[in-house]
BADO-824406 format. One record per residue: x, y, z of N, C-alpha, C in turn. Coordinates in pm, whole numbers, padded with zeros to 5 digits, always signed. Layout:
residues N
XYZXYZXYZ...
//
This chain:
residues 310
+12953+06249+15969+12845+06285+15876+12855+06199+15751+12742+06143+15704+12746+06059+15583+12797+06138+15462+12861+06066+15370+12908+06131+15248+12789+06170+15162+12813+06263+15072+12705+06308+14984+12664+06196+14890+12537+06192+14857+12485+06089+14768+12536+06111+14627+12572+06004+14556+12606+06020+14414+12483+06064+14336+12507+06143+14233+12400+06189+14145+12403+06104+14019+12290+06049+13982+12282+05967+13861+12191+06040+13761+12245+06063+13643+12173+06132+13537+12154+06038+13419+12031+06031+13367+12001+05947+13252+11977+06037+13131+12053+06012+13024+12050+06099+12907+12033+06017+12781+11984+06086+12676+11967+06017+12547+12008+06108+12432+11914+06184+12376+11942+06250+12248+11901+06396+12241+11898+06464+12355+11860+06605+12354+11973+06689+12414+12071+06725+12334+12187+06795+12388+12155+06928+12455+12060+07004+12400+12029+07133+12461+11965+07115+12598+11879+07015+12613+11820+06987+12743+11927+06941+12842+12017+06855+12795+12126+06808+12881+12212+06925+12926+12239+07015+12834+12321+07133+12867+12256+07214+12980+12126+07240+12967+12056+07317+13070+12053+07243+13202+12030+07112+13196+12027+07031+13318+12161+07035+13390+12270+07014+13315+12403+07013+13374+12446+07151+13423+12412+07254+13348+12448+07390+13389+12385+07424+13524+12256+07392+13538+12187+07421+13663+12242+07336+13777+12266+07211+13749+12314+07119+13853+12455+07157+13898+12539+07200+13805+12680+07230+13838+12696+07351+13928+12597+07439+13932+12607+07556+14021+12534+07532+14153+12489+07410+14176+12434+07376+14306+12541+07390+14413+12499+07424+14532+12592+07449+14642+12685+07331+14668+12637+07209+14654+12717+07091+14686+12771+07019+14563+12760+07077+14446+12800+07008+14323+12948+06970+14324+13034+07061+14365+13178+07034+14358+13224+06929+14460+13132+06889+14549+13163+06782+14645+13092+06651+14610+13022+06652+14496+12937+06539+14459+12992+06464+14338+12971+06333+14337+13008+06249+14223+12889+06237+14129+12915+06256+14001+12810+06248+13899+12834+06125+13811+12730+06043+13797+12734+05927+13708+12629+05949+13601+12668+05941+13475+12575+05962+13364+12564+05834+13283+12440+05786+13270+12412+05672+13183+12356+05727+13052+12436+05720+12948+12396+05772+12817+12353+05655+12728+12228+05652+12694+12176+05541+12616+12222+05549+12471+12226+05434+12405+12265+05428+12264+12146+05462+12175+12175+05500+12052+12070+05539+11958+11978+05422+11928+11851+05452+11920+11752+05350+11887+11749+05327+11736+11784+05430+11661+11789+05420+11515+11894+05518+11464+11928+05505+11337+12027+05595+11276+11984+05740+11286+11854+05761+11288+11799+05897+11296+11848+05971+11420+11870+05899+11531+11909+05961+11657+12060+05962+11681+12137+05901+11592+12280+05882+11618+12355+06012+11639+12331+06110+11555+12404+06236+11567+12375+06305+11699+12247+06308+11739+12211+06373+11865+12267+06298+11984+12266+06165+11978+12324+06085+12086+12473+06114+12099+12542+06123+11986+12686+06156+11988+12709+06294+12049+12625+06390+12014+12639+06526+12067+12622+06528+12218+12526+06451+12268+12504+06443+12412+12628+06388+12481+12685+06283+12426+12802+06220+12489+12923+06314+12487+12941+06386+12378+13051+06482+12371+13034+06593+12474+12912+06637+12492+12884+06742+12590+12917+06694+12731+12879+06572+12762+12903+06517+12896+13052+06500+12921+13127+06462+12818+13273+06445+12835+13341+06575+12876+13281+06687+12843+13342+06816+12876+13286+06882+13000+13201+06813+13074+13136+06876+13188+13234+06892+13304+13215+06997+13382+13298+07022+13500+13208+07076+13611+13267+07094+13729+13191+07148+13841+13154+07044+13944+13192+06917+13920+13160+06809+14013+13290+06748+14066+13280+06676+14177+13400+06612+14230+13456+06510+14132+13366+06436+14067+13407+06341+13964+13290+06322+13868+13323+06282+13747+13220+06253+13646+13252+06119+13581+13157+06029+13585+13171+05899+13521+13064+05886+13414+13107+05871+13289+13014+05854+13178+13008+05707+13140+12889+05652+13146+12866+05513+13106+12785+05514+12977+12848+05474+12868+12785+05477+12737+12727+05339+12705+12596+05332+12696+12533+05205+12662+12572+05167+12519+12607+05041+12499+12647+04994+12366+12526+04965+12278+12414+04936+12340+12288+04913+12268+12180+04997+12334+12070+05014+12265+11961+05095+12318+11884+05020+12426+11887+05072+12547+11816+05011+12657+11670+05058+12664+11647+05182+12622+11518+05244+12649+11520+05301+12790+11437+05400+12814+11443+05475+12940+11414+05388+13061+11311+05305+13054+11273+05225+13171+11385+05132+13215+11440+05054+13122+11547+04961+13157+11673+05036+13201+11703+05145+13133+11821+05223+13167+11815+05271+13312+11699+05322+13352+11684+05373+13489+11686+05260+13590+11609+05155+13567+11601+05045+13664+11740+04985+13686+11811+04954+13578+11941+04891+13593+12047+04990+13644+12037+05115+13600+12135+05214+13646+12122+05244+13794+12000+05267+13842+11980+05293+13984+12022+05171+14066+11985+05053+14020+12022+04931+14093+12173+04915+14102+12243+04945+13991+12389+04931+13990+12455+05027+14088+12411+05152+14087+12471+05250+14178+12443+05213+14324+12322+05163+14351+12286+05130+14489+12348+04999+14537+12413+04927+14450+12493+04813+14496+12628+04860+14551+12663+04985+14519+12790+05041+14563+12773+05154+14665+12654+05208+14674+12627+05321+14763+12496+05296+14838+12483+05356+14955+12362+05337+15035+12250+05429+14991+12281+05528+14908+12181+05627+14870+12212+05681+14731+12112+05744+14668+12131+05795+14533+12034+05908+14507+12078+06004+14425+11993+06111+14375+11980+06091+14225+11858+06097+14173+11832+06059+14034+11769+06175+13956+11823+06199+13837+11770+06301+13747+11765+06247+13605+11678+06305+13526+11678+06280+13382+11724+06406+13311+11740+06396+13180+11809+06502+13106+11722+06622+13071+11604+06632+13132+11521+06751+13109+11474+06811+13241+11560+06803+13342+11528+06856+13474+11623+06970+13510+11570+07089+13529+11649+07203+13574+11625+07220+13723+11733+07229+13798+11724+07231+13943+11755+07367+14003+11699+07389+14120+11735+07503+14203+11878+07485+14253+11950+07593+14280+12085+07581+14337+12087+07507+14472+11969+07494+14533+11961+07425+14662+11903+07285+14651+11888+07235+14529+11834+07101+14509+11918+06995+14580+12048+06994+14559+12135+06894+14621+12136+06908+14773+12129+07030+14822+12123+07053+14966+11997+06990+15024+11883+07016+14960+11757+06958+15006+11763+06806+15004+11809+06750+14894+11810+06605+14880+11902+06538+14983+12024+06590+14997+12117+06528+15090+12073+06545+15235+12018+06660+15270+11969+06678+15406+11853+06583+15435+11763+06565+15338+11651+06472+15357+11700+06328+15367+11796+06292+15283+11851+06156+15288+11917+06129+15423+11985+06228+15478+12046+06213+15610+11939+06202+15719+11842+06291+15714+11743+06302+15821+11657+06177+15834+11621+06118+15720+11526+06006+15724+11590+05871+15693+11722+05866+15698+11791+05745+15653+11756+05622+15735+11725+05639+15863+11700+05525+15950+11552+05496+15971+11466+05569+15902+11323+05547+15914+11275+05466+15794+11249+05339+15815+11212+05251+15704+11080+05288+15639+10996+05366+15709+10868+05408+15651+10889+05508+15538+10995+05585+15546+11025+05685+15443+11109+05616+15335+11054+05610+15214+11119+05534+15107+11163+05619+14989+11120+05744+14983+11142+05823+14862+11144+05971+14898+11235+06045+14834+11242+06191+14848+11212+06252+14711+11111+06335+14704+11075+06402+14579+11130+06544+14579+11199+06580+14471+11246+06717+14458+11142+06807+14394+11046+06744+14324+10942+06818+14253+10811+06812+14331+10736+06919+14326+10599+06918+14376+10509+06984+14271+10396+06924+14245+10303+06977+14146+10257+07118+14184+10217+07199+14085+10172+07336+14113+10031+07340+14171+10014+07273+14283+09886+07273+14352+09885+07385+14456+09771+07410+14516+09762+07511+14622+09849+07468+14739+09928+07559+14792+10017+07524+14902+09992+07604+15030+09898+07699+15026+09871+07775+15147+09825+07680+15258+09882+07701+15376+09847+07617+15490+09928+07490+15502+10014+07462+15402+10095+07341+15407+10230+07369+15472+10288+07272+15542+10421+07290+15600+10528+07288+15491+10651+07319+15527+10760+07324+15430+10784+07190+15362+10768+07083+15438+10781+06948+15384+10669+06863+15441+10629+06761+15365+10519+06674+15408+10529+06542+15335+10455+06445+15384+10457+06312+15325+10329+06284+15247+10346+06219+15132+10236+06173+15049+10263+06029+15007+10161+05954+14967+10185+05819+14916+10250+05816+14777+10205+05897+14679+10265+05888+14545+10408+05939+14542+10486+05878+14452+10626+05916+14435+10642+05996+14306+10674+06124+14318+10706+06203+14200+10851+06175+14162+10874+06142+14036+11008+06101+13993+11074+06202+13900+11041+06328+13917+11111+06435+13847+11214+06494+13944+11329+06430+13953+11429+06469+14051+11395+06405+14183+11458+06293+14214+11420+06217+14333+11541+06148+14393+11520+06089+14510+11628+06020+14579+11571+05906+14662+11657+05809+14690+11616+05698+14775+11739+05631+14833+11714+05528+14912+11820+05452+14976+11818+05308+14924+11929+05238+14937+11935+05097+14898+11834+05016+14978+11814+05051+15106+11719+04978+15189+11577+04985+15136+11544+05094+15067+11409+05108+15010+11402+05048+14870+11504+05074+14788+11503+05028+14648+11504+04875+14638+11551+04808+14741+11551+04662+14738+11410+04604+14725+11310+04685+14756+11171+04640+14747+11108+04669+14611+11185+04733+14523+11132+04762+14389+11102+04632+14315+10985+04628+14254+10945+04512+14175+10861+04559+14057+10893+04506+13942+10815+04537+13822+10748+04408+13776+10628+04384+13827+10553+04263+13795+10405+04299+13786+10361+04352+13671+10222+04396+13658+10122+04283+13679+10156+04162+13638+10063+04051+13655+10040+04022+13802+10146+04031+13882+10130+04009+14026+10044+04118+14088+10068+04243+14050+09988+04353+14104+09840+04334+14070+09814+04295+13947+09675+04272+13906+09611+04162+13988+09692+04069+14032+09642+03955+14109+09616+03991+14255+09701+04076+14313+09693+04098+14458+09624+04228+14498+09614+04325+14408+09549+04451+14444+09397+04433+14447+09335+04468+14558+09189+04464+14568+09130+04585+14498+08998+04583+14479+08931+04697+14417+08952+04824+14500+08948+04809+14632+08969+04924+14719+09111+04977+14705+09210+04888+14700+09349+04930+14685+09370+05003+14553+09306+04955+14449+09319+05022+14318+09261+05162+14324+09151+05177+14393+09089+05309+14404+09179+05405+14481+09235+05358+14593+09326+05441+14672+09452+05472+14591+09504+05373+14520+09622+05390+14435+09599+05498+14330+09476+05507+14281+09437+05607+14181+09397+05740+14244+09427+05757+14372+09391+05879+14443+09241+05905+14431+09164+05801+14460+09017+05808+14454+08968+05856+14317+09035+05810+14214+08992+05841+14078+09046+05971+14023+09134+06039+14098+09187+06167+14051+09288+06150+13939+09358+06035+13937+09459+06013+13834+09469+05864+13802+09477+05825+13674+09469+05684+13635+09600+05607+13644+09661+05604+13762+09785+05528+13778+09765+05380+13744+09654+05322+13789+09633+05179+13770+09624+05143+13622+09577+05234+13540+09570+05209+13396+09707+05172+13341+09811+05236+13393+09945+05205+13344+09987+05065+13381+09948+05020+13500+09980+04883+13539+09916+04786+13441+09792+04812+13405+09720+04725+13313+09781+04728+13173+09820+04846+13128+09883+04857+12996+10016+04784+12991+10089+04786+13104+10212+04708+13112+10181+04559+13106+10079+04517+13178+10042+04376+13179+10004+04328+13040+09948+04419+12960+09906+04385+12824+10019+04401+12723+10133+04447+12767+10245+04467+12676+10232+04590+12590+10143+04680+12625+10121+04801+12545+10201+04920+12600+10263+04903+12715+10344+05006+12776+10465+04942+12840+10571+05021+12855+10690+04972+12925+10735+05082+13019+10673+05087+13137+10702+05193+13233+10785+05142+13349+10837+05233+13426+10910+05194+13546+10857+05263+13671+10828+05393+13664+10801+05470+13786+10669+05431+13852+10571+05389+13775+10446+05347+13837+10469+05224+13925+10569+05144+13890+10600+05026+13971+10680+05064+14096+10755+05170+14089+10820+05222+14209+10714+05273+14306+10619+05348+14254+10506+05393+14336+10432+05273+14395+10406+05172+14314+10335+05053+14362+10415+04979+14468+10546+04973+14451+10632+04906+14549+10627+04978+14684+10626+05110+14679+10614+05191+14801+10474+05174+14861+10374+05178+14776+10234+05168+14818+10209+05036+14892+10263+04927+14839+10240+04795+14900+10300+04785+15039+10404+04860+15066+10468+04858+15197+10421+04972+15287+10318+05045+15239+10265+05160+15313+10376+05261+15340+10466+05277+15242+10576+05370+15256+10534+05514+15234+10624+05604+15268+10598+05748+15258+10698+05814+15165+10651+05918+15096+10735+05995+15004+10737+06140+15051+10855+06191+15082+10868+06329+15126+10858+06423+15007+10782+06532+15023+10770+06635+14919+10799+06771+14980+10861+06861+14903+10875+06999+14949+10748+07078+14914+10718+07176+14993+10602+07262+14961+10625+07333+14828+10746+07379+14806+10780+07445+14680+10889+07366+14611+10871+07341+14484+10956+07250+14409+11100+07301+14395+11193+07206+14401+11334+07233+14373+11372+07189+14232+11274+07145+14154+11299+07095+14019+11195+07150+13924+11238+07184+13803+11147+07223+13696+11169+07129+13578+11062+07071+13528+11071+06986+13409+11065+07076+13285+11171+07071+13203+11176+07154+13083+11145+07073+12957+11093+06954+12975+11067+06867+12862+10936+06890+12790+10858+06989+12836+10729+07017+12773+10737+07144+12689+10844+07155+12613+10874+07280+12543+10857+07270+12392+10782+07168+12347+10759+07149+12204+10885+07105+12132+10980+07046+12208+11104+07003+12145+11090+06870+12074+10991+06791+12113+10969+06663+12048+10879+06678+11927+10895+06590+11829+10817+06598+11706+10668+06597+11732+10625+06516+11829+10482+06502+11856+10446+06550+11995+10531+06634+12054+10507+06677+12191+10466+06824+12194+10336+06853+12209+10290+06992+12212+10336+07062+12340+10351+07192+12329+10395+07269+12443+10288+07270+12550+10329+07267+12676+10235+07269+12787+10298+07336+12907+10217+07411+12982+10265+07473+13105+10195+07413+13227+10129+07300+13209+10051+07237+13316+10137+07208+13438+10264+07175+13415+10350+07132+13525+10448+07239+13572+10440+07360+13517+10538+07463+13549+10530+07506+13695+10646+07529+13753+10656+07571+13893+10759+07683+13905+10757+07750+14019+10861+07848+14053+10960+07776+14145+11087+07776+14107+11186+07701+14184+11210+07762+14323+11226+07674+14417+11250+07712+14556+11394+07760+14572+11411+07877+14627+11546+07932+14649+11581+07937+14798+11501+07867+14880+11521+07871+15024+11554+07732+15079+11638+07729+15178+11672+07605+15246+11560+07569+15344+11528+07442+15355+11423+07398+15446+11465+07424+15591+11376+07486+15666+11402+07512+15808+11327+07412+15896+11210+07370+15852+11125+07283+15933+11096+07153+15858+11156+07046+15905+11137+06915+15842+11021+06842+15907+10948+06769+15824+10830+06698+15873+10872+06587+15969+10810+06584+16085+10835+06478+16183+10709+06400+16214+10604+06425+16136+10480+06348+16148+10482+06242+16039+10504+06119+16078+10528+06013+15980+10396+05950+15934+10322+06030+15863+10196+05985+15804+10163+06078+15689+10070+06036+15607+10029+06119+15493+09967+06250+15541+10005+06359+15478+09944+06489+15507+09812+06497+15431+09702+06490+15504+09570+06482+15441+09537+06605+15358+09578+06724+15407+09550+06846+15331+09628+06845+15200+09754+06806+15205+09835+06800+15083+09777+06698+14984+09731+06584+15035+09673+06483+14947+09545+06534+14882+09463+06604+14957+09341+06662+14901+09374+06764+14794+09477+06846+14819+09518+06947+14721+09569+06880+14594+09644+06770+14609+09696+06699+14492+09582+06640+14410+09484+06582+14476+09368+06527+14405+09294+06638+14332+09277+06751+14397+09208+06864+14335+09283+06913+14212+09416+06918+14222+09498+06960+14108+09477+06867+13991+09487+06737+14012+09468+06642+13904+09328+06652+13844+09229+06666+13929+09090+06673+13880+09063+06803+13805+09142+06906+13833+09120+07035+13766+09165+07033+13621+09244+06933+13585+09289+06920+13446+09179+06846+13371+09095+06920+13304+08974+06861+13246+08992+06810+13104+09095+06858+13033+09115+06816+12896+09158+06670+12890+09089+06591+12812+09125+06449+12798+09267+06435+12743+09302+06519+12647+09435+06509+12587+09543+06541+12689+09519+06645+12770+09618+06681+12871+09629+06569+12974+09515+06510+13013+09521+06400+13109+09595+06281+13048+09575+06259+12920+09646+06149+12854+09795+06176+12854+09835+06301+12827+09977+06335+12832+10031+06319+12972+09952+06359+13072+09996+06346+13210+10016+06199+13245+09932+06114+13191+09945+05971+13217+10082+05922+13175+10129+05967+13060+10260+05924+13011+10373+06005+13072+10355+06137+13082+10465+06224+13119+10501+06214+13267+10403+06198+13357+10435+06197+13498+10487+06064+13543+10455+05956+13470+10513+05827+13502+10627+05805+13404+10745+05845+13443+10858+05850+13352+10899+05712+13309+10957+05706+13193+11004+05578+13142+10897+05502+13068+10795+05572+13019+10683+05503+12956+10724+05423+12834+10807+05480+12751+10846+05413+12627+10994+05436+12601+11055+05349+12523+11199+05360+12498+11232+05475+12404+11234+05597+12460+11278+05716+12386+11189+05746+12265+11060+05718+12280+10967+05763+12177+10888+05881+12233+10826+05955+12145+10746+06067+12191+10634+06015+12280+10633+06061+12406+10530+06012+12497+10393+06061+12456+10385+06185+12407+10257+06237+12365+10199+06156+12250+10284+06118+12156+10237+06041+12042+10175+05908+12088+10239+05843+12184+10191+05714+12228+10062+05726+12307+10028+05847+12351+09903+05867+12425+09789+05911+12337+09814+05937+12213+09708+05984+12126+09607+05874+12095
//
């Protein structure tokens, strides 16, 4: 049986969020058999120094895992660079990885779900991404697990064989994506993913996850999703100076182990329709603007995402 995937956590300056993330993760069924690697970014300014120090001190005292490795960045990388380089580094040493950020609270069965999915689909090159989160869309009639084209990056996993195809080149995407591909990429206009590619090309954004989605999309890859989420994002709690509270993304955590794994290696059309309906149901321009930044993680180097979307 393959060894458990290392868990990689990216942290910055929110000690209370880190505490909740680690507390939930440490009581996962497989935590004590798992290696945890934490990339703690350096302060962007003196204003963040105390909070960054508090985060690092908290991580030094963490327990409940087979091993804990804290990597303290000497300079500020920003979220996008920190994730891209951190995931790449771990996957040069391991065939698989589970990735979290410091505002993700997990179900006790999150690691079980991720490792079982990584084992089950490891040899299928069409499957490139495992999502631990699923949006609060209608789920009646959906199987326990299903495949979609978009990659949700709120608690996710992948293999070195898939990550090798990651590319962050907005100019190339703008050159090779047809009008039809852009429409499909945007879920037929339900969500403005392509806008982020253009903002990156213009130097007005610095994202990472939209390019992971694009890398999967270009290879016609598949992303596994659970019907009920194993991850809750706690970052919409008004903790940021310019980040208003929102419950748009709230879910009820899954407390059950998957019994029936998807063996139909194609997009689940009903799930895709439900996802489009969910996105379209968010009618507020401001909320959609926040979703543009918040769901594509790594938008800016540790700045308030909501502020940058105003």
